N, C-alpha and C positions, 0 to 999 in steps of 0.2 A: 376372349379366351378366359376360361375359368382361372381363378387365382392359383389353384394347385397346379394346373397345367402350365401356367406361366412360370411358376417356380421350377417345375421339373424341366421345362424347356430350357430355362436359363442354366440349370445345373448340367444338363446333357450337353449343351453348347459349350460351356466353359470347362467341363471336367471329363469329357468323353473318354480321353485316353486313360485317365486314372480309373474311371469306372470300369472300362474294359479290362485293364490289368488286374484290378481287385476281383472282378467277377471270375476271370480265368483262374486266379489263385484260389478263390473260394471253391471252385469245382475241381481243383487239382490238375488243371491243364497248363502246360507250358509251351505247347506247340502253336500251330497255326490258329489264328483267331478270326479268320474270315467269317465263319458262321456266327460268332458272337457279334461281329461288326454288322453283319446283315440283319440280325435280329434287333440289335440296338437301333439301327437306322430305321427299321420298320416301326418300332415302338416310338421313336422320336417323331417320325412322320405322323403317326396317329395322335400324339400329344399336340403337335402343331395344328392338327385338324380339330382339336378340342374334344378328342375322344374321351368317353367315360370308361375308366378301367373296370367298372362294375358291369358294363354291358359288352361282354366279350363277343357277342354276335353282331356288333355294330359294323357297318360298312367301313368305317374308319380303321378298323383293326383287321381288315381282310388281308393286307400284305403281311402283317405280323403272323397271323394264323397260317398263311401259306408258307412262310419261312419255317415255322414250327413243323408243319406237315412234311415238308421236304427233308428237314433234319431227322424227323422220326423215321421216314422211309430209308434214309441213308444209314441210320444206326441199326435198324432192323436188318438191313441187308448185310451189315457187318457182324450180326449176331448179338447185339446188345440185349440184355435182359430187362424185364420190367423194373427190377430193383435199381439197375443202373440208370434207367430212364428217370426215376424219381430224384436222382442226384441233381439234375438240372433244376427241377422245381424247388428244391430246398436249398439251392446254392446261394441265392442272394435275394434279399427281401424285395427290392424294386422290380427286377425282372420277374420274380415269382408271382407278384401281384398280377402282372399282365399275362402270365401263362398258366395260372393255376388250374384252369379248366381245359387246357389244351393237352394233347398227347405229344410229348416230346421226349426224346432220350438224349438230347444233346447235352454236353459234348459226348461223343462216343468214346468209350474207354480205349 
């Protein structure tokens, strides 16, 4: 595994709960964090598969992309706007790197 992925894997393993709390706080959400957990788990799985975050079309990131697509559909069905969608991408530097080219509006307002 690449050194940076080993470091991120260790961080996600040791501090997952704190990362989730901080991420939810950054996007102004206080409710259910199941979507955040699903996305973080998919990203963590990709890290463990030694995915390159610069290659967003790699098979290792399929699950993370699918989670983002599902969240986008859910948010669109709830009437979220494109501006609200960008809140997710700008909410946290680590998850943003993995989702910067994806279309996601999570968390829904």
